[in-house]
C-alpha positions as semicolon CSV with decimal commas, in nm:
position;residue;x (nm);y (nm);z (nm)
1;M;7,338;-12,069;-21,598
2;K;7,130;-12,308;-21,396
3;L;7,306;-12,196;-21,075
4;T;7,245;-11,834;-21,165
5;Q;6,876;-11,899;-21,222
6;T;6,854;-12,082;-20,888
7;L;7,020;-11,795;-20,704
8;L;6,795;-11,540;-20,870
9;A;6,489;-11,744;-20,784
10;S;6,604;-11,774;-20,422
11;A;6,666;-11,401;-20,403
12;A;6,319;-11,332;-20,541
13;I;6,164;-11,558;-20,279
14;L;6,361;-11,393;-20,000
15;S;6,277;-11,043;-20,118
16;A;5,910;-11,133;-20,138
17;A;5,909;-11,281;-19,787
18;P;5,781;-11,044;-19,520
19;A;6,029;-10,902;-19,269
20;M;6,022;-11,046;-18,919
21;A;5,706;-10,909;-18,757
22;Q;5,753;-10,676;-18,462
23;T;5,579;-10,763;-18,137
24;E;5,296;-10,520;-18,073
25;V;5,248;-10,373;-17,725
26;Q;4,911;-10,212;-17,658
27;F;4,917;-9,910;-17,423
28;W;4,590;-9,748;-17,310
29;H;4,608;-9,400;-17,159
30;A;4,395;-9,102;-17,055
31;F;4,582;-8,808;-17,205
32;T;4,462;-8,552;-17,456
33;G;4,588;-8,207;-17,558
34;R;4,950;-8,123;-17,497
35;L;5,004;-8,422;-17,267
36;G;4,862;-8,652;-17,534
37;E;5,109;-8,508;-17,784
38;L;5,399;-8,568;-17,546
39;V;5,295;-8,930;-17,487
40;A;5,279;-8,981;-17,864
41;E;5,629;-8,834;-17,888
42;Q;5,762;-9,077;-17,628
43;V;5,604;-9,373;-17,806
44;E;5,741;-9,264;-18,143
45;T;6,090;-9,218;-17,997
46;F;6,081;-9,567;-17,846
47;N;5,949;-9,728;-18,164
48;N;6,222;-9,563;-18,369
49;S;6,494;-9,666;-18,124
50;Q;6,469;-10,042;-18,186
51;D;6,328;-10,297;-18,431
52;D;6,175;-10,563;-18,206
53;Y;5,864;-10,396;-18,063
54;T;5,593;-10,151;-18,166
55;V;5,405;-9,972;-17,890
56;V;5,054;-9,868;-17,995
57;A;4,916;-9,593;-17,770
58;T;4,537;-9,548;-17,753
59;H;4,341;-9,278;-17,570
60;K;4,051;-9,433;-17,377
61;G;3,887;-9,129;-17,219
62;N;3,947;-8,959;-16,886
63;Y;4,102;-9,138;-16,590
64;S;3,778;-9,300;-16,473
65;E;3,681;-9,403;-16,825
66;T;4,023;-9,553;-16,893
67;L;4,011;-9,761;-16,575
68;N;3,660;-9,883;-16,657
69;A;3,764;-9,964;-17,015
70;G;4,055;-10,170;-16,884
71;I;3,834;-10,364;-16,644
72;A;3,575;-10,434;-16,914
73;A;3,845;-10,541;-17,160
74;F;3,996;-10,785;-16,911
75;R;3,660;-10,945;-16,850
76;A;3,621;-10,986;-17,226
77;G;3,974;-11,122;-17,267
78;E;4,076;-10,820;-17,476
79;Q;4,292;-10,632;-17,226
80;P;4,586;-10,414;-17,334
81;D;4,941;-10,492;-17,225
82;I;4,974;-10,165;-17,032
83;L;4,692;-9,973;-16,865
84;M;4,724;-9,624;-16,720
85;V;4,535;-9,605;-16,388
86;F;4,504;-9,294;-16,175
87;E;4,626;-9,311;-15,819
88;V;4,282;-9,352;-15,662
89;G;4,244;-9,677;-15,857
90;T;4,549;-9,833;-15,693
91;A;4,357;-10,031;-15,429
92;T;4,115;-10,152;-15,696
93;M;4,401;-10,282;-15,913
94;M;4,571;-10,445;-15,616
95;A;4,248;-10,627;-15,531
96;A;4,196;-10,741;-15,892
97;K;4,344;-11,086;-15,837
98;G;4,468;-11,246;-16,156
99;A;4,421;-10,928;-16,361
100;V;4,768;-10,778;-16,330
101;N;5,133;-10,884;-16,328
102;P;5,341;-10,682;-16,080
103;V;5,593;-10,457;-16,251
104;F;5,887;-10,584;-16,044
105;E;5,817;-10,936;-16,174
106;V;5,774;-10,826;-16,536
107;M;6,101;-10,634;-16,526
108;G;6,286;-10,944;-16,405
109;E;6,617;-10,996;-16,231
110;G;6,842;-10,696;-16,216
111;F;6,555;-10,449;-16,188
112;D;6,682;-10,177;-15,954
113;Q;6,383;-10,049;-15,760
114;S;6,605;-9,822;-15,551
115;Q;6,652;-9,586;-15,847
116;Y;6,295;-9,458;-15,807
117;I;6,222;-9,171;-15,568
118;G;6,067;-9,311;-15,249
119;A;5,795;-9,048;-15,210
120;V;5,675;-9,132;-15,561
121;K;5,708;-9,510;-15,579
122;G;5,577;-9,564;-15,225
123;Y;5,222;-9,513;-15,345
124;Y;5,253;-9,812;-15,576
125;T;5,449;-10,062;-15,367
126;S;5,341;-10,367;-15,174
127;A;5,388;-10,409;-14,800
128;D;5,725;-10,575;-14,865
129;G;5,843;-10,281;-15,075
130;N;5,808;-10,424;-15,424
131;M;5,674;-10,207;-15,706
132;L;5,337;-10,322;-15,832
133;S;5,307;-10,059;-16,105
134;L;5,538;-9,802;-16,261
135;P;5,485;-9,437;-16,163
136;F;5,434;-9,255;-16,492
137;N;5,278;-8,915;-16,450
138;S;5,318;-8,826;-16,084
139;S;5,235;-8,473;-15,979
140;T;5,160;-8,283;-15,662
141;P;4,951;-7,969;-15,608
142;V;5,108;-7,623;-15,610
143;L;4,986;-7,264;-15,618
144;W;4,999;-7,101;-15,961
145;V;5,021;-6,722;-15,963
146;N;4,924;-6,474;-16,234
147;R;5,201;-6,231;-16,157
148;T;5,079;-5,981;-16,414
149;M;4,735;-5,961;-16,255
150;L;4,880;-5,908;-15,909
151;E;5,102;-5,627;-16,031
152;E;4,821;-5,462;-16,226
153;N;4,616;-5,452;-15,907
154;G;4,887;-5,297;-15,690
155;I;5,011;-5,619;-15,530
156;D;5,378;-5,717;-15,526
157;P;5,399;-6,023;-15,756
158;D;5,666;-6,164;-15,524
159;I;5,447;-6,130;-15,214
160;D;5,477;-6,417;-14,965
161;L;5,194;-6,667;-15,019
162;S;5,332;-6,946;-14,803
163;T;5,031;-6,961;-14,571
164;W;4,658;-6,962;-14,626
165;E;4,635;-6,668;-14,388
166;Q;4,853;-6,467;-14,627
167;V;4,655;-6,592;-14,926
168;G;4,336;-6,478;-14,756
169;D;4,473;-6,125;-14,719
170;V;4,567;-6,114;-15,089
171;L;4,224;-6,245;-15,191
172;T;4,066;-5,957;-15,000
173;Q;4,291;-5,707;-15,180
174;L;4,207;-5,859;-15,518
175;K;3,834;-5,859;-15,449
176;D;3,846;-5,498;-15,330
177;A;4,030;-5,410;-15,653
178;G;3,745;-5,552;-15,858
179;V;3,904;-5,881;-15,967
180;E;3,622;-6,124;-16,055
181;C;3,824;-6,443;-16,000
182;P;4,077;-6,403;-15,720
183;L;4,114;-6,783;-15,667
184;T;4,001;-7,098;-15,841
185;T;4,100;-7,462;-15,812
186;A;4,121;-7,793;-15,992
187;W;4,062;-8,137;-15,836
188;Q;3,908;-8,005;-15,514
189;S;3,912;-8,331;-15,314
190;W;4,270;-8,417;-15,408
191;I;4,405;-8,072;-15,327
192;H;4,184;-7,936;-15,051
193;L;4,112;-8,253;-14,850
194;E;4,359;-8,528;-14,939
195;N;4,668;-8,311;-14,972
196;M;4,552;-8,067;-14,706
197;S;4,542;-8,359;-14,462
198;A;4,888;-8,489;-14,558
199;Y;5,041;-8,141;-14,560
200;H;4,922;-8,083;-14,203
201;N;5,010;-8,440;-14,097
202;V;4,656;-8,538;-13,998
203;P;4,485;-8,861;-14,110
204;F;4,243;-8,871;-14,398
205;A;4,149;-9,227;-14,300
206;T;4,250;-9,476;-14,033
207;K;4,494;-9,763;-14,093
208;A;4,759;-9,523;-14,228
209;N;4,512;-9,394;-14,486
210;G;4,435;-9,749;-14,591
211;F;4,792;-9,869;-14,644
212;E;4,764;-10,101;-14,343
213;G;4,438;-10,268;-14,433
214;T;4,107;-10,256;-14,614
215;D;3,926;-10,212;-14,280
216;A;4,012;-9,840;-14,281
217;E;3,753;-9,574;-14,201
218;L;3,728;-9,216;-14,323
219;V;3,816;-8,949;-14,065
220;F;3,863;-8,634;-14,275
221;N;3,588;-8,454;-14,083
222;S;3,823;-8,346;-13,804
223;E;3,904;-7,989;-13,700
224;P;4,195;-7,915;-13,938
225;Q;4,002;-8,018;-14,249
226;V;3,685;-7,843;-14,132
227;T;3,885;-7,524;-14,068
228;H;4,019;-7,521;-14,421
229;I;3,695;-7,609;-14,600
230;Q;3,498;-7,354;-14,397
231;A;3,750;-7,083;-14,489
232;M;3,710;-7,169;-14,854
233;G;3,335;-7,174;-14,815
234;D;3,349;-6,824;-14,669
235;W;3,570;-6,711;-14,957
236;A;3,320;-6,859;-15,203
237;K;3,038;-6,666;-15,036
238;D;3,240;-6,344;-15,062
239;G;3,333;-6,399;-15,427
240;K;3,701;-6,455;-15,348
241;F;3,698;-6,823;-15,447
242;I;3,529;-6,914;-15,775
243;Y;3,433;-7,277;-15,821
244;T;3,444;-7,399;-16,182
245;G;3,414;-7,779;-16,166
246;R;3,528;-8,107;-16,020
247;R;3,821;-8,182;-16,246
248;N;4,039;-7,924;-16,417
249;E;3,783;-7,687;-16,562
250;G;3,952;-7,400;-16,376
251;G;4,266;-7,452;-16,583
252;A;4,109;-7,277;-16,881
253;N;4,012;-6,981;-16,663
254;F;4,364;-6,943;-16,527
255;R;4,540;-6,995;-16,860
256;G;4,302;-6,742;-17,013
257;G;4,413;-6,478;-16,763
258;E;4,082;-6,459;-16,574
259;C;4,205;-6,575;-16,232
260;A;4,485;-6,447;-16,012
261;L;4,558;-6,761;-15,808
262;F;4,503;-7,125;-15,898
263;T;4,560;-7,440;-15,694
264;E;4,640;-7,717;-15,939
265;S;4,877;-7,997;-16,024
266;S;5,241;-7,919;-16,089
267;A;5,169;-8,080;-16,426
268;G;4,969;-7,772;-16,516
269;Y;5,304;-7,639;-16,632
270;A;5,272;-7,786;-16,981
271;G;4,943;-7,614;-17,058
272;I;5,018;-7,289;-16,878
273;K;5,354;-7,248;-17,050
274;A;5,195;-7,317;-17,388
275;E;4,888;-7,093;-17,353
276;A;4,938;-6,817;-17,094
277;D;5,017;-6,475;-17,239
278;F;5,098;-6,331;-16,896
279;D;5,386;-6,359;-16,652
280;F;5,316;-6,656;-16,423
281;G;5,487;-6,814;-16,126
282;V;5,458;-7,128;-15,917
283;R;5,464;-7,138;-15,538
284;P;5,437;-7,414;-15,279
285;L;5,090;-7,516;-15,171
286;P;4,999;-7,288;-14,878
287;Y;4,953;-7,422;-14,526
288;W;4,770;-7,292;-14,218
289;S;5,022;-7,145;-13,974
290;A;4,751;-7,161;-13,707
291;L;4,756;-7,541;-13,737
292;V;5,125;-7,626;-13,788
293;D;5,460;-7,453;-13,754
294;A;5,570;-7,591;-14,092
295;P;5,411;-7,819;-14,352
296;Q;5,485;-8,192;-14,376
297;N;5,476;-8,302;-14,742
298;T;5,215;-8,320;-15,013
299;I;5,117;-8,646;-15,179
300;I;5,114;-8,743;-15,542
301;G;4,837;-8,753;-15,794
302;G;4,843;-8,864;-16,152
303;A;4,869;-9,222;-16,262
304;S;5,087;-9,529;-16,289
305;L;5,125;-9,798;-16,552
306;W;4,989;-10,142;-16,470
307;V;5,086;-10,451;-16,667
308;M;4,783;-10,664;-16,745
309;A;4,786;-11,041;-16,710
310;G;4,719;-11,291;-16,988
311;Q;4,973;-11,177;-17,248
312;S;5,254;-11,356;-17,430
313;D;5,617;-11,374;-17,317
314;E;5,714;-11,167;-17,621
315;E;5,472;-10,893;-17,523
316;Y;5,602;-10,887;-17,167
317;A;5,957;-10,856;-17,299
318;G;5,838;-10,556;-17,500
319;V;5,664;-10,407;-17,197
320;A;5,984;-10,438;-16,994
321;E;6,183;-10,266;-17,269
322;F;5,932;-9,982;-17,295
323;L;5,913;-9,925;-16,918
324;S;6,294;-9,924;-16,896
325;F;6,298;-9,666;-17,175
326;L;6,046;-9,447;-16,991
327;S;6,259;-9,466;-16,675
328;S;6,588;-9,372;-16,842
329;P;6,737;-9,044;-16,713
330;E;6,722;-8,865;-17,049
331;I;6,360;-8,956;-17,131
332;Q;6,242;-8,904;-16,773
333;A;6,417;-8,565;-16,741
334;K;6,261;-8,446;-17,067
335;W;5,916;-8,562;-16,953
336;H;5,962;-8,381;-16,621
337;Q;6,075;-8,062;-16,792
338;D;5,806;-8,068;-17,062
339;T;5,512;-8,145;-16,834
340;G;5,580;-8,040;-16,476
341;Y;5,527;-8,396;-16,357
342;L;5,770;-8,514;-16,093
343;P;6,083;-8,701;-16,204
344;I;6,035;-9,061;-16,095
345;T;6,407;-9,126;-16,053
346;Q;6,678;-8,935;-15,870
347;A;6,896;-8,962;-16,180
348;A;6,637;-8,769;-16,382
349;A;6,613;-8,500;-16,114
350;D;6,992;-8,470;-16,100
351;L;7,017;-8,449;-16,479
352;T;6,751;-8,177;-16,489
353;A;6,950;-7,974;-16,237
354;E;7,275;-8,031;-16,428
355;Q;7,109;-7,908;-16,746
356;G;7,023;-7,581;-16,571
357;F;6,648;-7,621;-16,616
358;Y;6,557;-7,516;-16,262
359;E;6,773;-7,204;-16,281
360;E;6,628;-7,103;-16,616
361;N;6,268;-7,175;-16,506
362;P;6,228;-7,055;-16,146
363;G;5,973;-7,246;-15,944
364;T;5,981;-7,565;-16,147
365;D;6,160;-7,739;-15,862
366;V;5,890;-7,646;-15,609
367;A;5,700;-7,973;-15,652
368;V;6,013;-8,184;-15,609
369;K;6,113;-8,002;-15,291
370;Q;5,759;-8,016;-15,155
371;M;5,754;-8,394;-15,193
372;T;6,105;-8,477;-15,076
373;T;6,206;-8,227;-14,804
374;N;6,052;-8,432;-14,524
375;E;6,032;-8,808;-14,480
376;P;5,665;-8,910;-14,525
377;T;5,466;-9,011;-14,218
378;E;5,179;-9,259;-14,209
379;N;4,951;-8,959;-14,264
380;S;5,147;-8,827;-14,562
381;K;5,259;-9,135;-14,755
382;G;4,948;-9,134;-14,967
383;I;4,594;-9,273;-14,970
384;R;4,506;-9,631;-15,061
385;L;4,134;-9,683;-15,025
386;G;3,895;-9,905;-15,214
387;S;3,613;-9,751;-15,417
388;F;3,796;-9,421;-15,387
389;D;3,672;-9,290;-15,721
390;Q;3,315;-9,321;-15,592
391;I;3,414;-9,170;-15,257
392;R;3,560;-8,871;-15,438
393;T;3,227;-8,824;-15,614
394;I;3,058;-8,808;-15,274
395;I;3,317;-8,558;-15,152
396;D;3,263;-8,347;-15,463
397;E;2,889;-8,335;-15,399
398;E;2,935;-8,233;-15,037
399;L;3,199;-7,969;-15,114
400;E;2,970;-7,819;-15,376
401;A;2,707;-7,779;-15,107
402;V;2,960;-7,579;-14,901
403;W;3,056;-7,357;-15,195
404;A;2,687;-7,293;-15,263
405;G;2,627;-7,198;-14,900
406;D;2,384;-7,485;-14,844
407;K;2,591;-7,662;-14,577
408;S;2,858;-7,575;-14,325
409;A;3,195;-7,745;-14,367
410;Q;3,129;-7,963;-14,062
411;E;2,791;-8,075;-14,193
412;A;2,930;-8,152;-14,537
413;L;3,236;-8,344;-14,420
414;D;3,035;-8,538;-14,161
415;S;2,796;-8,638;-14,439
416;A;3,078;-8,735;-14,675
417;V;3,232;-8,961;-14,409
418;E;2,894;-9,114;-14,326
419;R;2,821;-9,182;-14,694
420;G;3,171;-9,298;-14,782
421;N;3,238;-9,552;-14,507
422;P;2,976;-9,802;-14,631
423;L;3,159;-9,809;-14,966
424;L;3,478;-9,902;-14,780
425;R;3,297;-10,181;-14,600
426;R;3,161;-10,322;-14,926
427;F;3,509;-10,308;-15,080
428;E;3,653;-10,480;-14,773
429;Q;3,404;-10,763;-14,809
430;S;3,462;-10,803;-15,182
431;S;3,841;-10,813;-15,149
432;R;3,853;-11,097;-14,897
């Protein structure tokens, strides 16, 4: 009887004792809408797949706001374990000595960096080829087409739009047919200056666009870039190009069926597929045949995941598990197919092809081909410049002056370079 009472008492104590606490991993990101839902789905899937860690995902605003929140939190000693940082913040994170732990170190021995696609991971690697952060949502710009609108206005929806010269002809036809928004764009600097430069294999900045040193200087005011921006300025004057905002404001116009053509991220796929009630297609970003015989490659946008310093060993073990989960072929292929973001591993791309996704959804492989057909050059590897978020703001202001007809393309780009270079010099001084 006494033994029975002892056992019952022990059982009561054990049942009352809390279960082993899971290690919490804080993940700050910049996604809302459909992309926010898909991130929540990934986190839930990971949390349900094991019992050791709980990832807590928190939206911290847009890309700029999330980066600033991360910096402020680190200074206050309240940083998350994982911080999403858009690609233009890469140089800032690299220069933040003591604030981050490189991903290749967090992942530990046995981490196979070769599994990641070179054109994607190259943006986030050190000079010796080690990954500093994990590519998460990597996209590249493409041309979205409202096929229904083209057909309704007497234009073959399969018409060749490979070059900007051909696009210009179609814009004229659309304008003559009474279309109020022949062309709009998102992320004007990223698409129409940064990617335009890479696609035509001309430098955006010296020092391999900043990859070879913080003493780089802006040089995007050369003839190829001026030619493109002036053409767009002329289209804006003629009502063929409609400017809607600096970020992705034009996405709502295209998804709503107002615009015929739209230059935007390949990741626009998630929203367009969910909202468009018209037949749409995706084409490669056009190039100027007057400037090159064939395009080089576009560069990525989006963000990567940085691991913040100052956390416990248990948290870093959880971070490594979560990042491995995100990189797995099945999870990565689903993310690629759901969003339009590039697969970050070759295994995910191969799995997507094996599953027949590209055949069933024509054009969804355009971004992958655009990024991987040619080996990147020093002009098309990417852009790694300090204070680049602020430089983009300058570029936005100057491009808006072109669209409004207040400046020529040459005047605007000369001014942007003149205003932007002092920011590079200040960053160079601060990073020494």
